[in-house]
VEXVEX-627732 format. One record per residue: residue in three letters; y, z, x of N, C-alpha, C in turn. Coordinates in steps of 0.001 Angstrom, whole numbers, plus 524288, in hexadecimal, padded with zeros to 5 digits. Example, Ala and Ser with C-alpha at 12.3 -4.5 7.8 and 13.67 -1.06 7.14 Angstrom:
// residues 2
ALA7E9C681E78833867EE6C81E788300C7F31C81E7883390
SER7F73681BA8832327FBDC81BE4835668001E81EBE83264
// end
This chain:
// residues 344
UNK3860DDDE8316B08389DEDE0AE167CA386B0DE1B716284
UNK388E6DE5A31606738769DE70215A3A38C09DE6AF157D2
UNK38830DE256151B738D71DDEF51501F389D2DE21D14A7C
UNK38D41DE5E91482638AF7DE6E1140DD38B27DE13313D3B
UNK38547DE2B013D0F38336DDDC813791383AEDDEDC131DD
UNK381F8DE386130E5381F1DE55512AC8380F0DEB1412C55
UNK3808DDEDD3127FE38007DF312125FF37D4BDF4AF12231
UNK37BB5DF91A12173377F4DF93011BDF3788DE008011C29
UNK37784E026D1166737702E08C8114D1370A4E098711540
UNK371A5E0DC81174D36A87E0F4B1176836CB9E129A11236
UNK3664FE14BE10FB436709E1A3D10D2B36412E16A91069F
UNK36140E19B8104A735F98E1AFD0FF7E364CFE18290FC63
UNK362FAE14FC0F7EC36891E153D0F30E36907E18700EF06
UNK36BF6E19EA0EFC836D53E1E4A0EA5A372B8E20080E905
UNK37525E22B00E7B13791DE233E0E68937CC9E249F0EB62
UNK3813AE230A0EB8838297E23870F0DB385D9E208E0F1FA
UNK387F9E20CA0F728388B8E1ABC0FB603854FE1EAE100BC
UNK383CBE1BBF102D23822BE1E5D1090D3881EE1CFC10D49
UNK38985E204B10EEB38DEEE1E79113E638B61E1C3D116C8
UNK386F7E1D1711866385D8E1A2C11E1E38401E15C011D95
UNK3856AE110C1225A38454E0D821209F38403E0B721271C
UNK37EC8E09A11264C37D64E062B12D8C37F5DE023B12E3D
UNK3802DDFF5E133CF3828CDFAF21345C37DB8DF77713856
UNK37CB7DF39D136513797ADF1C413A5B37C32DEC6313E86
UNK379A7DED2F1423A37D24DEB3E146EA377D7DE76914AAA
UNK37BD7DE33914D3D3798BDE04814F6C37C78DDE94153A2
UNK376C7DDC5D156B93782FDDD6015D3B37B1EDD78915E0A
UNK37DBFDD4E515F0437F38DD0DB160FA37F69DCF8D16603
UNK37E26DCBCF16A8A37EA5DCB9816FD3382F2DC8B6170C6
UNK38625DCC1B1748938B55DCAB91746E38B59DCA4C17C9C
UNK38D42DC5B217D2E38CCDDC51D1826F38A28DBE3618330
UNK3884BDBD491887D38803DB8F7188A3381D9DB75C18794
UNK38031DB4261847737C1EDB50F1832C37962DAEC518449
UNK37519DAD0D1871937481DA7BB188E936DBEDA75A18661
UNK36EF9DA3071831C3695BDA100180343673CD9B06184B0
UNK3647DD9B22185DB36386D96E918AE435D21D936E18764
UNK35C36D90F1187B83578CD8CA11862F355CCD88C11882F
UNK352B5D891D18AE335122D86C818F8034ED4D817818DD3
UNK34D47D7D8B18FEC349F1D782D1913A349FBD77051955F
UNK34283D770619500340F7D75DB19B9A33F42D711519894
UNK341BAD6BF219D9734009D663919F6733BECD65661A0F0
UNK339DFD61221A16833596D5FE21A52B336B6D5EC51AAB1
UNK33BDCD5D911A89A33D69D5CEF1B11B34063D60531B369
UNK33F58D65C51B05B34072D6B3B1B455344A9D6CFD1B351
UNK347EBD6B1A1AFF834E2ED6B751AD7E34C1FD6F201AA18
UNK35077D711A1A645350F9D77EC1A335355CCD73BB19F60
UNK35589D726419A4835B33D72C21963135AC3D7924194C3
UNK35E94D7AFA196513611DD80501931A364B0D7FA719074
UNK36483D81D6189D7366D3D82271865C368AFD87B8185D2
UNK36FA0D873818710371CBD8CE618792373FED8CA318527
UNK3760DD93F518053378A0D949217D6037A5CD993A17FB9
UNK37F0FD9993180F8380ADD9E41183503862FD9EEB17F53
UNK38542DA57C17D8638871DA83D179DE38B58DAC8017C33
UNK39006DADDD17DDD393BADB08617FFF396A5DB1C617A64
UNK396B2DB6CA17A413985BDBA6D1752C39A86DC022178BA
UNK39EFFDC1D8175B23A09BDC7421772C3A4EFDC8F5172DA
UNK3A542DCE911729C3A6FADD14D16E303AD5BDD00416FFC
UNK3B0B8DCED816BD13B700DCD3C16CD13B8F0DCFA616B32
UNK3B6FADD495166513B903DD6B7163E33B5F7DDB0F15EBA
UNK3B96FDDDF315B7D3B763DE21D159403BA65DE099151EF
UNK3B7E8DDF4314E5D3B84EDE01C147E43B6BEDE2C814554
UNK3B90CDE7D3141D03B5AADE98713F483B6F3DE7FE13A84
UNK3B0B1DE76C138A93AE6DDE7011335B3ABEBDE99613066
UNK3AEE2DEA1512BF93AC50DEFF5129903AB96DF5C712B38
UNK3AE2ADF6C912E983AF2BDFB09131AD3AB27DFA7913728
UNK3A91DDF67F138AB3A59CDF65213E0A3A879DF13A14011
UNK3A93ADF3011462B3AB82DEE2F1485A3A787DEABC14B8E
UNK3A890DE753149E03A40BDE43614C5D3A76EDDE9015049
UNK3A504DDE1A1530D3A60EDDB9E157D53A678DD5BA156CE
UNK3ABF0DD3A7159E13AC96DCDAB159183AA73DCC2815E6D
UNK3A56BDC82515F693A39CDC642161FC3A578DC09816217
UNK3A6CBDBE11167123AA09DB941169733A4B4DB60816B0C
UNK3A308DB29216A2D39EBEDB00F16CC53A003DAA7E16DE6
UNK39E11DA8311714339D11DA3A8174E3397D8DA16F17612
UNK39611D9C0D17393391BED9A0817539392DBD963A1785C
UNK38E10D92CE179DD38E73D900317DA638853D8DFC17F3C
UNK387FCD8A1D17C21382ECD863417B35380C5D805517E02
UNK37ECAD816F1816D37D95D7CB8184B1379E5D7C4A1865E
UNK37813D781A18A8637419D75F218CA237585D73D21915E
UNK370A5D7565195A136F5AD736319B87369F6D72DC19D13
UNK36B11D6F0419FFB36613D6DF01A0A5365D0D6E421A839
UNK36296D71FD1A9AE36263D74851B01735CE1D72081B1C5
UNK35C18D71BE1B73E356B8D71521B99535634D753D1BB1A
UNK3506CD78411BC0734CD6D7D3B1BCFC34F32D7FAF1C13A
UNK3536AD83C81C0DB355DBD87371C41935B3AD85761C5FA
UNK35E11D81991C2C3364BAD7F9A1C36736734D82351C0FC
UNK36A06D84241C33336FE7D88D11C13C37390D86711BD42
UNK37507D879F1B94137A89D85921B79537E15D8A701B4F7
UNK3812CD88BE1B5ED38614D8E201B3AE3875CD8B8E1AED6
UNK38881D90001AC8F38975D8FBC1A77438EFFD922C1A6FD
UNK39408D8FD61A5EC3984ED94401A4B139AC2D925819F0B
UNK3A162D92401A0A13A486D903F19D113A4DBD94A2198D7
UNK3A0A9D9A681989B3A25FD9E6D194F83A612DA23419577
UNK3AB35DA024194E93B0ABDA333197B93B2A7DA73919260
UNK3B4CCDAB05195D63B776DAED11911F3BB6ADB06E1935A
UNK3C157DB02318FC83C4B2DB1A6191233C7B8DB51318DE2
UNK3C6D6DB89118E983C9C0DBD3618B0C3CFEBDBFF018D42
UNK3D299DBFE2189A93D902DC37D189CD3D882DC89818674
UNK3DB8FDCBB9188DE3DAF4DD08A187A63E245DD226187E0
UNK3E4A5DD5101841B3E9A1DD86B1824A3EA0FDDB3A17F1C
UNK3EC27DDF56181FF3EB74DE4D017F903F151DE72B181B7
UNK3F23CDE94617D153F8DDDEC4A17D5C3F657DF12417B24
UNK3FB06DF4A817FC73F7F3DFB8917E9F3FEA3DFC8217EC7
UNK40015E020417D234051FE035217E76406B9E07C71798A
UNK40ACEE08B9177CA40D48E0C93173B340CF6E093216EDD
UNK40A26E0A1216A4140AB9E068D165FB410DCE060216581
UNK410EAE02B0163A641592DFFB31611B418A7DFD861651A
UNK41B02E01451687741EB1DFE7416AFE41B0BDFC931718C
UNK41514DFA8E16FCD41464DF75417319414B0DF0A0171CB
UNK414F0DF23C16EAB416C7DEC0916A7441A1FDEACB16A10
UNK4200CDEC5416B8442453DEB4016A514248ADE76B16FF3
UNK4279BDE30316EB7428C1DE042174B342C46DE303177C5
UNK42D98DE3E817A8642F3CDE562181AF42CB1DEB8A180DF
UNK42C53DEDEA17D3042BD8DF4A617E1B42604DF36117ED5
UNK422E6DEED317D4E41D9FDEE9317F6941B7BDEF9B1838E
UNK42092DED741875241E84DEF9318BDA41F3CDF4CF18FAB
UNK422ACDF6E018C3E42282DFC0518DD641E36DFF9518AF7
UNK41C7EE000E1874D41B24E028B1838341628E009318360
UNK414CDDFC001862D40E1EDF9B9185B240BB4DF66618926
UNK4072FDF5E5189FA40533DF2A118DFE4012ADEE1418AB2
UNK40127DE9C818CCB3FDF3DE75918BEA3F885DE3EA19126
UNK3F3C0DE4D218EDD3F154DE51A193573EE8BDDE5619205
UNK3EEC1DDA8B195753EBC5DD60C194FA3E67EDD4B7196CD
UNK3E1A9DD448196483DED6DD396198203DB43DCD2319791
UNK3DA48DCB3719AC13D7F0DC5EF19AB93D371DC4C519D92
UNK3CEC3DC30B19CFD3C9F9DC33D19EB93C7C8DBDE319E84
UNK3C647DBB941A2423C1FCDB6441A0F53BCD7DB7D01A2A7
UNK3B8CDDB4B719FA23B2D9DB5C81A2183AF7CDB0781A241
UNK3AD3ADAF481A5103AA11DAAE81A4FD3A59FDAAE01A5E8
UNK3A276DAA791A3F339A4EDAB741A50F3995ADA61A1A781
UNK396C9DA6131AACC394BDDA1DC1ACFF38DC7DA3971AE17
UNK38A57DA0281AC3B38430DA0F81ACD8382CED9C951B01F
UNK37DE9D9EB51B3B437B27D9C4A1B5DA374ABD9C0C1B440
UNK3733AD955D1B24936EACD94A31AF6D36BADD92D01B43F
UNK367FBD94F21B50D36326D93321B7FB35E2AD918E1B69C
UNK35D50D8D021B35B35696D8D2A1B03235324D8E1C1B522
UNK34DC2D8FD91B40F34A58D91B21B80B343A2D8E8B1B354
UNK342E0D8B971B4FC33E72D8A401B07E339C1D8CEF1B38F
UNK3382AD902C1B141332CED94D01B2DD32D30D8FDE1B28D
UNK32B6FD8D801AECC327A9D8AA31AF4F32931D84971AC92
UNK32909D80691AF9A329CAD7C421AD2632529D792B1AAEF
UNK325BFD756D1A59F32206D72E71A41231F5BD6F791A5DC
UNK318B8D6F191A5F8317C9D6D8C1A8C731611D67351A6E7
UNK319BED638E1A912319B6D5F181A7F031702D5BDF1AB1E
UNK3120FD58471A94130F80D56021AE56310C8D50131AC10
UNK30EC9D4B5F1AFC331044D468A1AFAA30DB1D45491A9C4
UNK3090FD46011A83E3066DD459E1A408309ECD484019EF2
UNK30CC7D4A3419EF030EBAD4BD619A1B313ABD48C519905
UNK315D6D454E19CB131996D43A819D0631864D3CF819B0C
UNK31432D3B2419C3131293D353219B2B313AAD3546195F6
UNK3126AD2EC61944631374D2D4C1908130D9BD2D8818DC4
UNK30ED0D2DAA187FF30A10D2E8E1857D3084ED2984180A2
UNK3046BD27B4182AA3044BD20EE1804030216D229417AC0
UNK303ABD209E176723034CD220C1704C3022AD1B5B16DFB
UNK2FFAED18D41709330128D123C16E1E30595D10B916D7D
UNK3045DD0D8D16A48309C7D08D8166FD30B0BD0B5B16267
UNK30E3CD0710160F3311CBD0A8515B9730E46D085615850
UNK30B27D049E157C030766D03211534D30299D08B815341
UNK30006D0796159362FD11D0D911592B2FDD7D100615B62
UNK30029D1629158BC300C3D1A5F15CF42FCFCD1ECB15D0D
UNK2FB20D20E81623B2F892D232C162932F782D26411692E
UNK2F6DBD2B181695D2F74DD2D2716E962F0ECD2A551703C
UNK2F30AD2867175462EEAAD27D7179822EC61D2AB317CFD
UNK2E856D2D4E17CB82E6A0D30F0180012E55AD2E79185CA
UNK2E42BD2F8618B0C2E306D2E1E18FA12DCB9D2E8D18ECB
UNK2D94BD29C418FE72D3E2D29A218F8F2D1C3D2ADB1953A
UNK2CDE4D2F05194E02CB39D2F8F1996F2C7ACD29C819CFE
UNK2CA3BD29941A1E12C714D24E21A3102C0E0D25C71A178
UNK2BDDAD2AFE1A1692B880D2B341A1BC2B80BD2A4619C3F
UNK2BAE0D2A50198032B9D9D2B63192B72B67DD25E3190CC
UNK2B26AD26D318EE42AFDAD21DD18C1A2AD86D242A1883F
UNK2A693D21D3189642A407D21BC1842E2A286D281E184A8
UNK2A1EED2AA917FA62A191D302917E6B29C53D320618121
UNK29BCCD377C181B3295BAD393E184AB29133D37DE181F8
UNK28CB4D36471843A288B7D353D1806A288E7D2F3E17FED
UNK28D39D2BD61803E28C3CD26A31803C28DBDD24491851C
UNK28B9BD1FCC1851928D15D1C4C18B4928BF1D16B718A17
UNK2903ED144518BB729025D100F18B4728B3DD0B8A18B8F
UNK28A2BD080B1892E286C2D03E51887D286AED00CB18CFC
UNK282F8CFE161910D2838FCFB241954B28548CF60F19317
UNK28A85CF3B91947728C4CCEF72192D328AF1CEB761973B
UNK28B71CE6071972128A02CE27019AC328F6CCE07119C1E
UNK2926FCE26F1A2432977DCE0DE1A2CA29577CD92A1A157
UNK29BC4CD9E719C4929C6DCD36C19A6F29EF3CD0EB19F9B
UNK29B3BCCBCD19F6E29C78CC7DC1A4A42A405CC6AA1A487
UNK2A6DDCCABF1A5AC2AE03CC84A1A5D22AD99CC5EA1A9B3
UNK2AC84CC8371ADB02ACE8CC3841B3B72A976CBEFE1B376
UNK2A65CCBC611B1902A311CB9B11B0812A667CB5711B0B3
UNK2A8C2CB0291B3052AA68CABEA1B1D02A703CA5351B168
UNK2A824CA2AB1AF6D2A556C9F1B1B2162A79EC9C411B507
UNK2A2F9C974F1B8452A54AC96B01BC8A2A87CC914D1BE5E
UNK2AC18C929A1C0F42B0C0C8F051C1A02B63DC90451BFFE
UNK2B47FC959D1BC152B9BCC98B41B98A2BAE1C9B961BB68
UNK2C18EC9D211BCC52C1B3CA07C1BDD02C175CA6F81BC03
UNK2C20ACABAA1BDE02C196CB11F1BA852C6BBCB2ED1B75B
UNK2C461CB2B01B2712C8CECB4691B03D2C998CBC9F1B0F5
UNK2D096CBBF71B1302D18ACC0BA1B1DD2D195CC5691AC05
UNK2CF06CC9F71ADC72CD6FCCCD71A8A52D369CCFCF1A5D8
UNK2D5ACCCF6A1A9362DCEDCCFE31A5562DE90CCE601A396
UNK2DC87CC8151A1C12DD1FCC42B19E8F2DA8ACC33619B53
UNK2D859CC5C8197402D370CC477192B12D37FCC0F219136
UNK2D8F4CBE4018EE32DAECCBA4818B9D2D7D7CB46318F2D
UNK2D619CB534193E62D4BCCB12C196FB2CFE4CB20219A26
UNK2CD4FCB61D198192C8B2CB76B19B742C4C9CB47C19704
UNK2BFD8CB1CC19B522BC46CAE9E1993B2B708CB492198C4
UNK2B748CB9C6198D72B45BCBD5C1997E2B31BCBD7319283
UNK2AC5DCBF63190302AA5BCC02718CEC2AE75CC47918955
UNK2AE25CC3CF183C02B2ACCC88E17F992AE8FCCE731805C
UNK2B25CCD10A182162B029CD863181C12ADB8CD71517BED
UNK2A951CDBA617BE82A5F6CDE1D1790D2A7C1CE42717679
UNK2A793CE614171602A7DACEC2F16F792A30FCEA051701D
UNK2A14FCF2ED17276299A3CF2FE1700829C32CF8BE16E2E
UNK29893CF9E616D3A297B1D00D6168DD2936CD036516CC2
UNK2956CD089316CDC2909ED0C33171B329087D103416D10
UNK28B0AD109C16DE52879AD0CFE16C05285D9D08E51680F
UNK283A0D053716967284F3D033616449282CFD046416062
UNK27E11D06581605027B69D0A2B159A527B05D104615AD1
UNK27E23D11DC156F127DB2D1650156FE27BC5D198A151E5
UNK278D2D1DEA152CF27527D1F8114E7027711D25AE14ECC
UNK27A27D26C1149F527CB3D2AE91476F27A71D2D38143D6
UNK27B01D31EE143E227A3ED37B7140622802BD381B13CCF
UNK27EB4D37A413781282D2D395D1319B2842CD3CF713218
UNK289D4D3C4B134AC28C5ED42C0133F228D9FD440E13B41
UNK28DB5D3FCE13CA728E97D413414337290B9D3D70144B7
UNK2961DD3D1C149DB2962FD387C14B4C2953ED36BA150A0
UNK296E4D31DA1519F294D2D2F6C15787298F4D2C3F1593B
UNK297F0D2A9015DB029B0CD260A15FED299E9D213D161D1
UNK29C74D1F3F162D829DAED1876163532A1BFD161C16807
UNK29E75D15D2169A92A30DD118B16F502A2FFD0B7216E3B
UNK2AA02D0A9116DA92A94DD05D816BCC2AA4CD038B1720D
UNK2A659D00781748F2A820CFF951780F2A9BDCF823177F1
UNK2ADB6CF75417F8E2AE26CF25417F012AB23CF0A0182FE
UNK2AA3DCEB83184702A78DCE9CD189142AA55CE4E518AFC
UNK2AABACE3A318F302AE3FCE0E01929D2B4B8CDF0F18FE1
UNK2B60DCE23518F492BC13CE3D918D522BF11CDFA919437
UNK2C2FFCDDEC192ED2C6A2CDD08196772CC32CDD291951B
UNK2CE91CE1B8196FB2D49ECE080195C92D694CE3FC18FC2
UNK2D3AFCE7B818EFE2D38ACE84918A4B2D7AACEC5518934
UNK2D981CEBA11870E2DEF6CF086185A52DEDBCF3D117F09
UNK2DC5ECF1AE17DA52DABACF3391771B2D786CF0D3174BE
UNK2D437CF40B1719B2CEE1CF30116E772D0F2CF5F916A04
UNK2D209CF2E4165F12D142CF32F15F142CD58CF15D15C97
UNK2CB46CF43215A762C4F3CF214157EF2C57ACF36015116
UNK2C1C2CF21214F052C05FCF3DD1491D2BA78CF5EC14930
UNK2BAB6CF9BB144E22B4F2CFB991467D2B22FCFB9D14185
UNK2ADD5CFAFF13FF92AC19CFB85139A42A7A3CFD8013A08
UNK2A6A8D0021136712A0F1D04C71344B2A207D057E13100
UNK29D80D080B12F3029B58D08A51297029EDCD0DF6127E4
UNK2A2EFD0D7C123FC2A5A6D137B123352A251D1743120B7
UNK29D1ED152611F4E299E7D18F711C36295D4D1CC811FA9
UNK29786D19951249729389D1CFE127B3295BFD1F8512BBA
UNK299F1D1D3412F7129D8CD1E0C132052A27FD1F991328B
UNK2A50CD239A135772A980D2471133C12AB8ED23F513A15
UNK2AFEAD235613AA32B0F1D22FD1411F2B56FD26D4141E7
UNK2B52BD28ED145312B67BD2F571463A2BA5FD2F9B149DD
UNK2B9D5D2D1214E5C2BD40D2CC8152F72BC62D28201560C
UNK2C0B6D2771158D42C1BBD23EA15CE22C587D24D31606D
UNK2BFBDD248F165342C25FD25EC16A222C24FD221816F03
UNK2C681D2264173B82C65BD1F2D176DB2C0FDD1F2C17A64
UNK2BF07D196217C462B9D7D18EF17CD92BAC9D1902183A0
UNK2BE4BD1849186612C134D192E18B382C1C2D11C618CB8
UNK2C01ED0E8F18AA02C00BD088918DA62C641D08ED18D71
UNK2CA29D084918A882CEDDD06AC18C3C2D0F2D0A2118F9C
UNK2CEDDD0E10190F42D2E4D12E8194602CE46D13A8196F5
UNK2CC72D113619AAD2C8B8D11C019D612CA76D120B1A388
UNK2D18CD10A21A3682D75ED10FD1A7702D852D14151A57D
UNK2D76AD185A1A2872DA98D1E411A1CC2E09AD1C3319F5A
UNK2E1A4D185919C5C2E4C4D178C198A22E2CCD199019321
UNK2E5ECD1C04190592E62BD1C0618A342E359D18BE186DA
UNK2E022D1B451843E2DEA1D159C17DC92E117D199B179DD
UNK2E5D9D13E0177FB2E653D1742171AA2E063D146C16D4C
UNK2DF34D17D716A152DB75D176D166FE2DD8CD18D91624A
UNK2DD03D14B415DC92DD30D1319157A72DA4AD107E154D9
UNK2D945D156C152582D49FD13C314F4B2D644D14141492E
UNK2D3D5D0F8F1457C2D38BD118D13ED02D139D109113CA1
UNK2CE78D1486139DB2CA93D1338136B52CA39D127E12DB2
UNK2C761D0F1A12FC22C7D0D0E72128132C163D10B81266A
UNK2C0D6D1530124402BD65D16C2122FE2B8C4D13F111DF9
UNK2BCCDD11FA11C362BB73D0DE7116F52B7E2D0AE311831
UNK2BAE3D066E11A7C2B84DD03DE11D9F2B3FFD031312326
UNK2B5AED06EA126672B2D6D087112B502B458D044B12DE6
UNK2B935D03C112EA92BB77D01FE134792BEA2D0598135EC
UNK2BFBBD034713B272C3E4D04BB1412E2C574D031D141BA
UNK2CAFDD0278143B62CD8DD0003146AB2CE9ED041114A96
UNK2CD99D036414FFA2CB65D0685154672D05BD027915813
UNK2D470D043315BBC2D6C1D001E15F922D939D0563163F3
UNK2D739D023C167772D730D08F416C7B2D9A8D031B17080
UNK2DD84D07A8172CC2E306D0251175572E3F4D082117A7B
UNK2E526D027117F3D2E606D0665183862ED2CD06A31839C
UNK2EEF7D09BD1884A2F43ED09FF186D62F770D0373188CD
UNK2FB69D03A3185AC2FFA7CFF5D187482FF9ACFE2018E89
UNK2FF82CFADC18F662FF50CF7FB195B52FA90CFAFA198F4
UNK2F6F6CFDDE194E72F402CFF7D19A302F002CFBD819AD8
UNK2F0D0CF59F199E82EBADCF12419AB22E825CF3CA1974A
UNK2E3A7CEDD0197B92DE1CCEDE7196342DA79CF1A819A76
UNK2D500CF2DE198D62D13ACF26319A0A2CBDACF0D71990C
UNK2C6EDCEF0819CFC2C353CEA7F19C2B2BDE5CEE7919DE1
UNK2BBBCCED7919E372B65ACEFC319DA72B3E9CEFE4197B7
UNK2AF35CF38E1999C2AEC4CF4FE194672AC9CCFC3E191F5
UNK2AD6BCFCBA18F292AEF6D021018C3A2AE9FD03761878F
UNK2ADC7D0957185A32AEC4D0B47180AB2B53AD09D3180A0
UNK2B612D095317B792BBA3D07F81792B2BE55D0D2E17829
UNK2BA8BD0D8B172FC2BBB8D123A16FF72B583D13A016D6D
UNK2B4FDD196016BCA2B0ECD1CCD16BD12B1E6D1ECE165B9
UNK2AEEFD1C34162632AEBAD1CCE15C1F2AB3FD222E15A94
UNK2AD8BD25BC1583B2A922D296D155CE2A96AD297F14FA6
UNK2A45FD283314ED82A394D28811490E2A189D2CDA147E4
UNK2A23FD2C7B140C229CE1D31BE13F1729A4ED2E3B13B48
UNK293E4D30AB13B3E29046D2E26137DC290BFD314613250
UNK293B1D2E3812E1A2927BD2F581288028F69D315A12766
UNK28D3DD2C841264628825D2B3A1230C283E0D26F7126F9
UNK27F91D285D1272027A63D26491267027B83D1F2112325
UNK278E5D1B2A127EE27797D168A12740279E6D139E12EB5
UNK279EAD0F0612C6427CD0D0AA1131BC28252D090313020
UNK284CBD07AA134AC288A7D070B1336E289E2D027613A18
UNK28C64CFE261393728CB6CFC7F13FA52939FCFD3214253
UNK29442CFE7C145B6298AFCFFB7148E429A58CFA9414AB3
UNK29F06CF7E9148C82A142CF2411475D2A70CCF09C1497F
UNK2A6D1CEE0614D0D2AC0ECED1F1502A2AE4CCE7B314E32
UNK2AF6DCE68F14AA82B1C9CE32F145482B630CE04E14814
UNK2B99ACE2B1149D22BFEBCDFA114BFF2BEF5CE3D715275
UNK2BED1CE20C155602BFACCE34115A722C099CE05815E20
UNK2C4A0CE15E162ED2C5E4CDE86166EF2CA63CE2E216C07
UNK2CBAFCDEEA16D8C2CCE1CE34F173382D4D3CDEA6173D1
UNK2D81CCE148176312DD32CDF5E176E52DD23CE15C17C0A
UNK2DFB8CDDCD17D7A2E147CDEA1184D92E89ACDFF9183D6
UNK2E92ECE07018A802EF2ECE48D18A822F185CE0BB18611
UNK2F3CECDA3C1869A2F60DCD6E4184772F557CD77317D28
UNK2F182CDB0317BB22EFB8CDCA7177702ECFCCD65D1751F
UNK2EBE3CD3FD1780C2E815CCF72177C22E2F4CD03717692
UNK2E1D2CCCFB170202D9FBCCEB016FE02D6D4CCEC617475
UNK2D2BCCD025174C52CDF6CCEC41771F2C9E5CCEE8174A0
UNK2C523CCD0B175682C0F5CCCB0170712BD36CD022173AE
UNK2BC45CD26A171382B839CD6F2171492B3FDCD64D16D23
UNK2AED9CD44B16DBB2AADCCD3571690A2A994CD98316750
UNK2A82ACDA1A1623F2A85BCDE9615E262A22ECE13115FB2
UNK2A02ECE49915CC529DE7CE7EC15E8229B03CEAB1158AA
UNK296EDCEBBF159A129487CEF821556D29007CF34D15709
UNK28FB6CF86B1546D28CB2CFBBB1548F289AACFE9415100
UNK28310CFF2014F442832FD004114C3F283CFD06AC14B9D
UNK282B2D09F81475C283B0D0E6E145BD27F97D0E84141FD
UNK27C07D146B141DF2779DD160213F45277EAD1C6E13E81
UNK279DCD1EA613B292790DD23AF13986274D4D2454134FE
UNK274C8D291A1377926EE5D2BC11357226FFBD3268132CB
// end
């Protein structure tokens, strides 16, 4: 439907008036217009946000010598939720129109009683109702698997961090191997005494666990990086390992700390939190298993630390504050360790 929106007068400015005036028109959609915005859910259902616009020309009006249409408009906006292939009838859009016209001899057709002899009255009554059937079809559904819906472990309220699932085969970096460690006499008991249960360290008579560095001595070149594994031997029901590492900050700089594989030997995710004090040469490192995962036992690499050799010299790597905790957050005694680093 064309609607006049403005006019302009072409020509070059000068004396006189140009009688030619061009009128600008804009076309409007008249009839039934439906705007549907779908939203597909993971369970195969579809939410449709529908905006229905029903418009029609109801009359004409003369404005500035141009006959402009009078457009009646009705709008309906709502949301419906359907399954894939489910039909829904959308109705309630009705139109009731009454038209009354009078024809006959002018003047006499308006006089009471005489209008029935010299005039004729015509009445039209029409009703329209619009009903739509909406059937949504999902062409391609979203591939949502079980791994996309499982919860993500982000640690505790005080220690927040994304815990990645570690591979069971993740251990010491390539090119390095664990030193041979004599198994701790965990199962040896004194004669006449009952064997203790390994899941209760508080009642165990086994020796304390120990930290080890692998390798125990490091020869590094200035400007290069090298990796050192922090091992634990004889660990029983270990849930968390918090340690404090000391080194000479003028010679070394801690670049990265990664999971060594001991706490994730059963496939559980491990949260690593480390904080460095470069001025003092201290690093607070904590590796923790997920809540409710229980503890692990045995020996292996807890973390792998990557250092950068800043200057030549010798410095020890020392565990000044170290230990472990069981699932009940009770302390487990672990002997400290020391390694020697020489930078050339």
